[in-house]
MDAnalysis code that builds the backbone (N, CA, C; Angstrom):
import MDAnalysis as mda
import numpy as np

u = mda.Universe.empty(570, n_residues=190, atom_resindex=np.repeat(np.arange(190), 3), trajectory=True)
u.add_TopologyAttr("name", ["N", "CA", "C"] * 190)
u.add_TopologyAttr("resid", np.arange(1, 191))
u.add_TopologyAttr("resname", ["MET", "LYS", "LYS", "GLY", "LEU", "LEU", "ILE", "ILE", "LEU", "SER", "GLY", "PRO", "SER", "GLY", "VAL", "GLY", "LYS", "GLY", "THR", "ILE", "ARG", "LYS", "TYR", "ILE", "MET", "ASP", "ASN", "PHE", "LYS", "ILE", "GLN", "ILE", "SER", "TYR", "SER", "ILE", "SER", "MET", "THR", "THR", "ARG", "PRO", "GLN", "ARG", "GLU", "LYS", "GLU", "VAL", "ASP", "GLY", "VAL", "ASP", "TYR", "TYR", "PHE", "VAL", "SER", "ASN", "GLU", "GLU", "PHE", "ASP", "LYS", "ASN", "ILE", "ALA", "ASN", "GLU", "ASN", "PHE", "LEU", "GLU", "TRP", "GLU", "GLU", "PHE", "VAL", "GLY", "ASN", "ARG", "TYR", "GLY", "THR", "PRO", "LYS", "ASP", "LYS", "VAL", "GLU", "GLU", "LEU", "ARG", "ASN", "LYS", "GLY", "LYS", "ASN", "VAL", "LEU", "LEU", "GLU", "ILE", "GLU", "VAL", "ASN", "GLY", "ALA", "SER", "GLU", "VAL", "MET", "ASN", "LYS", "VAL", "ASN", "ASP", "ASP", "ARG", "VAL", "ILE", "SER", "PHE", "PHE", "LEU", "MET", "PRO", "PRO", "ASN", "ILE", "ASP", "ALA", "LEU", "GLU", "SER", "ARG", "ILE", "ARG", "ARG", "ARG", "LYS", "THR", "GLU", "SER", "GLU", "GLU", "ILE", "ILE", "GLN", "ALA", "ARG", "LEU", "ASN", "LYS", "GLY", "ARG", "SER", "GLU", "MET", "LYS", "MET", "ALA", "ASP", "ARG", "TYR", "ASP", "HIS", "VAL", "ILE", "LEU", "ASN", "ASP", "ASP", "VAL", "ALA", "ARG", "ALA", "SER", "GLN", "GLU", "ILE", "VAL", "ASP", "LEU", "ILE", "LYS", "LYS", "LYS", "LEU", "LYS", "LYS"])
u.atoms.positions = np.array([
    [124.684, 127.258, 129.141],
    [123.129, 126.701, 129.229],
    [122.571, 127.860, 129.989],
    [121.276, 127.861, 129.837],
    [120.209, 128.945, 130.371],
    [119.808, 128.490, 131.470],
    [119.525, 129.664, 132.444],
    [119.655, 129.302, 133.742],
    [118.041, 128.542, 134.121],
    [118.237, 128.055, 134.504],
    [116.226, 127.136, 134.907],
    [115.232, 128.827, 135.712],
    [114.019, 128.339, 134.949],
    [113.248, 129.200, 136.024],
    [112.847, 128.855, 136.960],
    [112.327, 130.330, 137.694],
    [111.999, 129.679, 139.532],
    [110.778, 130.244, 139.426],
    [109.490, 129.435, 139.454],
    [108.080, 129.151, 139.761],
    [108.210, 129.113, 140.684],
    [107.284, 130.525, 141.617],
    [106.757, 130.656, 142.434],
    [105.086, 130.254, 142.789],
    [104.505, 129.211, 143.484],
    [103.440, 128.610, 143.917],
    [103.157, 129.192, 144.912],
    [101.899, 130.015, 145.559],
    [101.356, 130.194, 146.134],
    [100.115, 130.480, 146.694],
    [99.648, 131.240, 147.838],
    [98.479, 131.578, 148.077],
    [98.550, 131.181, 149.850],
    [97.199, 131.158, 149.707],
    [96.911, 130.780, 151.779],
    [97.166, 129.612, 151.634],
    [97.040, 129.191, 153.347],
    [97.272, 128.024, 154.127],
    [95.764, 127.214, 153.652],
    [96.124, 126.110, 152.652],
    [94.132, 125.696, 152.397],
    [94.040, 125.506, 150.974],
    [94.689, 126.708, 150.843],
    [93.778, 126.973, 149.164],
    [94.576, 125.563, 147.788],
    [95.522, 124.450, 148.481],
    [95.455, 123.863, 147.579],
    [96.987, 124.210, 146.808],
    [98.212, 124.331, 147.367],
    [99.540, 124.080, 146.639],
    [100.175, 123.027, 146.226],
    [99.786, 121.961, 147.759],
    [100.651, 121.140, 147.475],
    [99.514, 119.993, 146.599],
    [98.011, 120.445, 146.376],
    [97.350, 119.737, 145.451],
    [98.134, 119.429, 143.817],
    [97.676, 121.438, 143.431],
    [98.359, 121.899, 142.417],
    [99.990, 121.067, 141.578],
    [100.313, 121.620, 143.049],
    [101.648, 121.062, 143.060],
    [101.773, 119.453, 141.850],
    [101.386, 118.670, 142.894],
    [101.159, 117.280, 142.703],
    [100.527, 116.900, 141.027],
    [99.588, 117.043, 141.352],
    [98.799, 117.770, 139.790],
    [99.668, 117.594, 138.472],
    [100.502, 118.760, 138.810],
    [101.073, 119.694, 137.883],
    [102.126, 118.372, 137.090],
    [103.067, 117.770, 138.189],
    [104.566, 117.181, 138.068],
    [104.496, 115.539, 138.164],
    [102.619, 115.304, 138.462],
    [102.104, 113.665, 137.821],
    [101.015, 113.652, 136.692],
    [100.944, 115.186, 135.841],
    [99.822, 114.905, 134.371],
    [101.252, 115.843, 133.625],
    [101.837, 116.353, 133.706],
    [102.176, 116.668, 132.594],
    [103.556, 117.014, 132.128],
    [103.696, 117.024, 131.278],
    [105.640, 116.912, 130.626],
    [105.729, 117.952, 131.018],
    [106.671, 118.682, 131.468],
    [107.466, 119.833, 131.164],
    [108.121, 119.310, 133.230],
    [109.303, 120.084, 132.505],
    [110.584, 119.678, 132.922],
    [110.338, 120.594, 134.036],
    [109.977, 119.841, 135.593],
    [110.033, 120.677, 136.063],
    [111.135, 120.289, 137.970],
    [111.788, 120.862, 138.556],
    [112.253, 120.201, 140.361],
    [111.393, 120.462, 140.839],
    [110.910, 119.968, 141.898],
    [110.328, 120.743, 143.161],
    [111.312, 121.127, 144.360],
    [111.709, 122.222, 145.159],
    [112.016, 123.299, 145.647],
    [111.527, 122.001, 146.669],
    [112.684, 121.691, 147.474],
    [111.800, 121.047, 148.913],
    [112.186, 122.241, 149.676],
    [111.086, 122.176, 150.861],
    [111.662, 123.735, 151.828],
    [111.520, 122.694, 153.024],
    [112.236, 123.612, 153.696],
    [113.261, 122.829, 154.974],
    [112.037, 123.094, 155.942],
    [111.597, 122.430, 157.001],
    [110.694, 123.339, 158.122],
    [111.038, 122.055, 160.271],
    [110.458, 123.077, 160.922],
    [110.359, 122.395, 162.170],
    [109.502, 122.089, 162.313],
    [108.191, 122.163, 161.652],
    [106.953, 121.915, 161.418],
    [107.289, 119.890, 162.403],
    [106.368, 119.369, 162.770],
    [106.406, 117.864, 162.774],
    [105.412, 117.735, 161.769],
    [106.586, 116.071, 161.268],
    [105.955, 115.635, 160.300],
    [104.403, 114.999, 160.552],
    [103.591, 114.684, 159.100],
    [102.244, 114.650, 159.322],
    [102.219, 113.482, 158.889],
    [101.494, 112.234, 158.941],
    [101.103, 111.127, 158.721],
    [101.811, 110.595, 157.502],
    [101.115, 110.811, 156.253],
    [101.962, 110.657, 155.158],
    [102.792, 111.795, 154.522],
    [103.523, 111.501, 155.323],
    [104.507, 112.741, 154.790],
    [105.466, 112.546, 154.966],
    [106.577, 112.659, 154.136],
    [107.855, 111.941, 153.520],
    [108.830, 112.874, 153.931],
    [109.917, 112.992, 155.071],
    [110.482, 113.564, 154.961],
    [111.917, 113.263, 153.911],
    [112.167, 114.972, 153.309],
    [112.851, 114.657, 151.678],
    [112.379, 114.698, 150.870],
    [111.075, 114.384, 150.906],
    [110.787, 114.676, 150.053],
    [108.773, 115.595, 150.041],
    [108.648, 115.848, 150.890],
    [107.610, 117.269, 151.042],
    [108.486, 117.657, 151.929],
    [108.930, 117.725, 152.563],
    [109.851, 118.804, 153.234],
    [110.985, 118.003, 153.838],
    [112.382, 119.055, 153.741],
    [113.353, 118.482, 155.411],
    [113.015, 118.476, 156.355],
    [112.441, 117.883, 157.409],
    [112.246, 117.810, 158.852],
    [113.252, 118.360, 159.470],
    [114.037, 119.196, 160.525],
    [114.834, 119.472, 160.816],
    [114.445, 119.809, 162.347],
    [115.699, 120.263, 163.482],
    [115.403, 120.773, 164.463],
    [115.151, 121.845, 164.400],
    [115.071, 122.605, 165.426],
    [115.862, 123.793, 165.222],
    [116.636, 124.475, 165.354],
    [117.485, 123.757, 165.686],
    [119.084, 124.095, 165.905],
    [119.723, 124.131, 165.059],
    [119.152, 123.210, 163.971],
    [120.035, 122.838, 162.246],
    [119.253, 123.886, 162.149],
    [118.187, 123.502, 161.758],
    [117.277, 125.903, 160.989],
    [117.848, 127.092, 161.345],
    [118.625, 127.022, 162.575],
    [118.956, 127.905, 162.933],
    [120.884, 127.986, 162.505],
    [121.220, 126.975, 162.163],
    [122.335, 127.150, 161.130],
    [122.265, 127.339, 159.750],
    [121.395, 127.141, 159.305],
    [120.934, 127.248, 158.132],
    [120.837, 129.488, 157.419],
    [119.936, 129.835, 158.557],
    [120.035, 130.937, 159.213],
    [121.136, 131.947, 159.161],
    [121.765, 131.316, 159.825],
    [123.472, 131.666, 160.575],
    [124.351, 131.964, 159.241],
    [124.316, 130.757, 158.434],
    [124.660, 130.323, 156.610],
    [124.351, 131.794, 155.622],
    [123.508, 131.789, 156.174],
    [122.816, 132.307, 154.954],
    [121.762, 132.524, 153.855],
    [121.934, 130.931, 154.017],
    [121.213, 130.110, 153.521],
    [119.460, 129.550, 153.068],
    [119.018, 130.734, 153.275],
    [117.622, 130.028, 152.733],
    [117.142, 131.853, 151.672],
    [116.284, 131.128, 150.938],
    [115.937, 132.451, 150.063],
    [114.706, 133.481, 151.390],
    [113.548, 132.379, 151.479],
    [112.654, 133.022, 152.311],
    [112.862, 131.416, 153.846],
    [112.515, 132.896, 154.470],
    [112.244, 131.700, 155.508],
    [110.994, 132.793, 156.968],
    [110.079, 131.859, 157.574],
    [108.727, 132.440, 158.044],
    [108.925, 131.624, 158.744],
    [107.400, 131.906, 160.397],
    [108.038, 131.082, 161.675],
    [106.030, 131.617, 161.563],
    [105.541, 130.688, 161.511],
    [104.331, 130.737, 162.053],
    [103.766, 129.328, 162.821],
    [102.389, 129.775, 163.807],
    [102.098, 128.984, 164.607],
    [103.236, 128.134, 165.749],
    [104.386, 128.981, 165.561],
    [105.112, 128.363, 165.769],
    [106.214, 127.251, 165.796],
    [105.567, 127.089, 164.216],
    [107.012, 126.720, 163.508],
    [107.542, 126.934, 162.322],
    [108.748, 126.544, 161.517],
    [108.977, 127.363, 161.020],
    [109.337, 126.726, 159.467],
    [109.192, 127.663, 158.455],
    [109.683, 127.040, 157.086],
    [110.513, 127.504, 156.578],
    [111.431, 127.289, 155.496],
    [112.490, 128.292, 154.688],
    [112.582, 127.145, 153.361],
    [113.669, 128.180, 152.622],
    [113.476, 127.602, 151.300],
    [115.006, 127.824, 150.877],
    [116.398, 126.614, 151.223],
    [116.800, 126.459, 151.203],
    [117.503, 126.833, 149.551],
    [118.154, 127.896, 149.210],
    [118.962, 128.681, 148.617],
    [120.200, 127.681, 148.170],
    [121.109, 127.214, 148.703],
    [122.043, 126.288, 148.145],
    [121.267, 125.195, 146.632],
    [120.355, 124.686, 147.322],
    [119.094, 123.755, 146.886],
    [119.159, 124.555, 145.050],
    [118.404, 125.416, 145.189],
    [117.173, 125.972, 144.746],
    [118.869, 126.591, 143.344],
    [119.519, 127.267, 143.788],
    [120.602, 127.819, 142.620],
    [121.453, 126.161, 141.683],
    [121.738, 124.947, 142.870],
    [122.246, 124.475, 142.238],
    [121.474, 123.651, 140.973],
    [120.446, 123.494, 141.348],
    [119.175, 123.927, 140.126],
    [119.324, 124.128, 138.959],
    [118.798, 125.671, 139.379],
    [118.855, 126.736, 138.301],
    [120.086, 126.543, 137.390],
    [121.021, 126.795, 137.532],
    [122.223, 126.751, 136.988],
    [122.508, 125.581, 136.369],
    [121.732, 124.469, 136.781],
    [121.946, 123.244, 136.350],
    [121.008, 123.200, 134.604],
    [120.713, 124.283, 134.736],
    [118.881, 124.758, 134.022],
    [117.722, 124.349, 133.775],
    [117.861, 123.639, 135.578],
    [116.526, 122.864, 135.640],
    [115.489, 124.514, 136.109],
    [113.662, 123.974, 135.748],
    [113.210, 124.884, 136.114],
    [112.712, 123.939, 137.827],
    [112.807, 125.177, 138.356],
    [112.207, 125.348, 139.701],
    [110.885, 126.087, 140.609],
    [109.966, 124.943, 140.733],
    [108.942, 125.952, 141.577],
    [109.043, 125.240, 143.309],
    [108.268, 126.558, 143.467],
    [108.512, 126.698, 144.942],
    [106.843, 126.768, 145.429],
    [107.078, 126.124, 146.165],
    [105.755, 125.773, 146.816],
    [105.668, 126.585, 148.075],
    [105.096, 128.197, 147.966],
    [105.619, 128.565, 149.733],
    [104.183, 129.638, 149.829],
    [104.050, 130.186, 151.412],
    [103.309, 130.506, 151.963],
    [103.827, 132.397, 151.270],
    [102.696, 133.505, 151.551],
    [102.573, 134.897, 150.717],
    [103.651, 135.383, 151.433],
    [104.405, 135.376, 152.521],
    [105.231, 136.315, 152.856],
    [106.546, 136.339, 152.179],
    [107.182, 134.512, 152.502],
    [108.041, 134.066, 151.526],
    [107.704, 134.120, 150.298],
    [106.764, 134.193, 149.753],
    [107.205, 134.438, 148.336],
    [107.001, 135.816, 147.640],
    [106.513, 136.247, 148.326],
    [107.760, 137.866, 148.417],
    [108.542, 138.987, 148.551],
    [109.534, 137.336, 150.089],
    [110.847, 138.239, 150.380],
    [111.545, 137.448, 148.838],
    [111.247, 136.114, 148.825],
    [111.675, 135.729, 147.384],
    [112.004, 136.642, 145.858],
    [110.406, 137.038, 145.975],
    [109.917, 137.686, 144.550],
    [111.528, 139.285, 144.564],
    [111.450, 139.551, 145.650],
    [111.924, 140.937, 145.989],
    [114.020, 140.393, 146.277],
    [114.523, 139.540, 146.402],
    [115.881, 138.445, 146.395],
    [116.085, 138.172, 145.047],
    [115.370, 137.806, 144.142],
    [115.438, 137.245, 143.160],
    [115.306, 137.770, 141.964],
    [116.263, 138.660, 141.895],
    [116.536, 140.143, 140.377],
    [116.705, 139.261, 139.088],
    [115.672, 138.451, 138.524],
    [116.244, 138.182, 137.366],
    [114.969, 137.898, 136.246],
    [115.063, 137.494, 135.218],
    [113.813, 138.050, 134.702],
    [113.061, 135.916, 134.433],
    [114.197, 135.249, 134.410],
    [113.433, 134.123, 134.788],
    [112.689, 133.158, 136.104],
    [111.456, 134.333, 136.408],
    [111.114, 134.580, 136.834],
    [109.251, 134.402, 137.418],
    [108.297, 133.495, 137.625],
    [107.267, 133.545, 137.232],
    [106.646, 132.981, 138.652],
    [105.163, 134.222, 139.028],
    [104.915, 134.576, 140.006],
    [103.074, 133.961, 140.461],
    [102.441, 132.498, 141.234],
    [101.136, 132.225, 141.073],
    [101.250, 132.523, 142.238],
    [99.414, 133.376, 142.705],
    [98.717, 133.303, 143.453],
    [97.545, 132.629, 143.440],
    [97.331, 131.180, 144.375],
    [96.562, 130.586, 143.654],
    [95.352, 131.536, 144.735],
    [94.279, 131.707, 144.336],
    [93.352, 131.792, 145.074],
    [91.788, 130.973, 145.462],
    [91.471, 130.355, 146.764],
    [89.940, 129.895, 146.397],
    [88.815, 131.031, 145.913],
    [88.181, 130.275, 145.591],
    [86.449, 130.203, 145.131],
    [86.222, 131.166, 146.455],
    [86.615, 131.170, 147.940],
    [85.609, 131.903, 148.724],
    [86.425, 131.610, 150.315],
    [86.129, 132.285, 151.464],
    [86.540, 132.264, 152.137],
    [86.057, 131.072, 152.607],
    [84.405, 130.834, 152.735],
    [84.239, 129.161, 153.340],
    [85.137, 127.771, 152.392],
    [85.240, 127.734, 151.394],
    [85.606, 127.062, 150.495],
    [87.100, 126.666, 151.174],
    [87.894, 127.734, 151.112],
    [89.326, 127.815, 152.370],
    [88.722, 127.357, 153.947],
    [87.710, 127.487, 154.729],
    [87.897, 126.848, 155.740],
    [87.773, 125.561, 155.850],
    [86.747, 124.887, 155.164],
    [86.383, 123.347, 154.490],
    [87.705, 122.858, 154.982],
    [88.941, 123.280, 153.594],
    [89.390, 122.720, 153.018],
    [90.432, 122.160, 154.377],
    [90.806, 123.337, 154.534],
    [91.672, 123.040, 155.365],
    [90.902, 122.487, 157.149],
    [89.732, 122.882, 157.579],
    [89.127, 121.579, 158.238],
    [88.956, 119.759, 158.169],
    [89.292, 119.987, 156.981],
    [89.180, 118.456, 155.753],
    [90.353, 117.463, 156.361],
    [91.342, 118.254, 156.676],
    [93.108, 118.148, 156.755],
    [92.540, 117.532, 158.531],
    [92.225, 118.084, 159.332],
    [91.936, 117.072, 160.732],
    [93.104, 116.869, 161.183],
    [94.225, 117.886, 160.903],
    [95.612, 118.297, 161.702],
    [95.811, 118.927, 162.799],
    [94.360, 119.853, 162.643],
    [94.938, 121.169, 163.523],
    [93.549, 121.300, 164.563],
    [94.047, 122.973, 165.493],
    [93.325, 123.205, 166.312],
    [92.369, 123.976, 165.949],
    [91.298, 124.263, 167.411],
    [90.240, 125.352, 166.296],
    [90.704, 126.292, 166.071],
    [91.977, 127.503, 167.200],
    [93.094, 127.981, 167.051],
    [94.154, 128.507, 166.652],
    [94.556, 127.289, 165.922],
    [94.987, 127.364, 164.558],
    [94.453, 127.286, 162.972],
    [93.178, 126.662, 163.162],
    [92.439, 127.048, 162.287],
    [92.123, 128.032, 162.175],
    [91.860, 129.071, 163.177],
    [91.043, 130.273, 163.081],
    [92.304, 131.481, 162.560],
    [93.331, 131.115, 163.126],
    [94.667, 132.059, 162.570],
    [95.319, 131.942, 161.045],
    [94.747, 130.434, 160.658],
    [95.109, 130.165, 159.480],
    [93.928, 131.001, 158.251],
    [92.684, 130.559, 158.880],
    [92.130, 131.526, 158.415],
    [91.875, 133.297, 158.513],
    [92.439, 133.388, 159.392],
    [92.643, 134.599, 159.987],
    [93.688, 135.502, 158.922],
    [94.916, 135.089, 158.873],
    [95.931, 135.255, 158.060],
    [96.043, 134.802, 156.543],
    [95.142, 133.680, 155.786],
    [94.964, 134.261, 155.109],
    [93.657, 134.808, 154.230],
    [92.846, 135.535, 155.065],
    [92.074, 137.278, 154.328],
    [93.294, 138.583, 154.102],
    [93.660, 137.553, 154.875],
    [94.915, 139.064, 154.656],
    [95.820, 138.961, 153.352],
    [96.322, 137.860, 153.534],
    [96.875, 137.222, 152.076],
    [96.134, 137.165, 151.242],
    [95.343, 137.189, 150.746],
    [93.875, 136.878, 149.640],
    [94.218, 139.175, 148.895],
    [94.317, 139.976, 149.767],
    [94.610, 141.128, 149.811],
    [95.441, 141.408, 149.349],
    [96.823, 140.803, 149.054],
    [98.316, 140.585, 148.205],
    [98.658, 139.889, 146.792],
    [97.463, 139.553, 146.343],
    [97.257, 138.671, 145.179],
    [98.116, 139.398, 143.789],
    [97.591, 141.067, 143.485],
    [98.238, 141.496, 142.735],
    [99.481, 142.002, 142.816],
    [99.735, 141.526, 143.768],
    [102.100, 141.337, 143.411],
    [102.496, 140.436, 143.024],
    [101.438, 139.088, 142.426],
    [101.815, 137.834, 141.468],
    [101.909, 138.399, 140.306],
    [102.088, 137.829, 139.157],
    [102.520, 137.903, 137.796],
    [101.173, 137.225, 137.458],
    [100.657, 135.901, 137.587],
    [99.187, 135.608, 137.785],
    [98.463, 135.097, 138.877],
    [97.207, 135.633, 139.030],
    [96.218, 135.035, 140.087],
    [95.895, 133.555, 139.346],
    [95.991, 132.450, 140.057],
    [95.193, 131.324, 139.638],
    [93.624, 130.571, 140.083],
    [92.285, 131.328, 139.707],
    [91.276, 130.470, 141.026],
    [91.477, 129.110, 140.838],
    [91.742, 128.568, 141.806],
    [91.434, 126.839, 142.553],
    [90.710, 126.645, 142.698],
    [89.242, 126.945, 141.318],
    [88.113, 126.366, 141.712],
    [87.476, 124.472, 141.869],
    [88.554, 124.458, 140.581],
    [89.078, 122.901, 139.727],
    [90.279, 123.095, 139.816],
    [90.888, 121.521, 140.177],
    [92.063, 121.654, 140.275],
    [93.383, 121.019, 138.390],
    [92.555, 120.466, 138.074],
    [92.847, 120.681, 136.800],
    [92.999, 120.899, 135.264],
    [91.964, 122.545, 135.700],
    [91.647, 123.681, 135.741],
    [92.689, 124.818, 135.555],
    [92.720, 124.462, 136.744],
    [93.512, 125.129, 136.983],
    [95.324, 125.153, 136.985],
    [95.420, 123.476, 136.830],
    [97.130, 122.894, 136.762],
    [96.943, 123.495, 135.307],
    [96.326, 123.077, 134.219],
    [96.170, 123.505, 133.205],
    [96.227, 124.777, 132.946],
    [96.142, 125.694, 133.698],
    [96.274, 127.863, 133.382],
    [97.496, 127.448, 133.694],
    [98.337, 127.101, 134.908],
    [99.757, 127.826, 135.661],
    [100.276, 126.981, 134.175],
    [99.967, 125.666, 134.241],
    [100.919, 124.690, 132.538],
    [101.192, 126.021, 131.434],
    [99.986, 125.471, 130.979],
    [100.630, 127.436, 130.263],
    [100.766, 128.465, 129.891],
    [100.697, 128.618, 130.941],
    [101.612, 130.098, 131.207],
    [103.125, 130.367, 131.820],
    [103.769, 128.737, 131.794],
    [104.648, 128.422, 132.690],
    [104.882, 128.144, 130.945],
    [104.673, 127.918, 130.063],
    [105.253, 127.299, 128.495],
    [105.503, 128.609, 127.895],
    [104.388, 129.220, 127.820],
    [104.724, 130.359, 127.142],
    [105.970, 131.267, 127.983],
    [106.235, 131.136, 129.507],
    [106.947, 131.727, 129.357],
    [108.639, 131.086, 129.553],
    [108.529, 129.923, 129.340],
    [109.510, 129.546, 128.963],
    [109.889, 129.381, 127.502],
    [109.754, 129.934, 127.016],
    [109.052, 130.164, 125.224],
    [109.825, 131.347, 124.582],
    [110.332, 132.231, 125.656],
    [110.919, 134.482, 125.807],
    [112.026, 133.732, 125.792],
])
């Protein structure tokens, strides 16, 4: 059985990674399993544990670090986020294509760790910094200090887009999603 494709979807906070992921999974007949990240961040109102994230305590997160069970993990604004290695590899070894929706530093770490030809990476680019700020503010979930931290981080992350296989402008969810799906299908044919 052919190992499943590892699909990395990344970009700055607020660029629409979750929206694009959901659109792809809801609207295209493409076999993709979503890798659920683990976080110590508090659960937002519409999020579901085990669907959007695995919401865990700091102690549980520490156990996963000690057991080397993260493909990557990162701390940002006082919370930690990580990709459970055991879950991703289990799916890929069953021939399933796995989508990672992760931030930029984590994506770089995964791209450095996973050394096989069954990986494709996408950097979602906002139309401009104002659009990114508008998307972050529309959430109404963070303080001004955190919004500014996310915007500053986003500016520096956009400079790393050339490290990815593909840069996708997220100016229209349907169009950007179609572009990503077409490139995944092309990679799957190889």
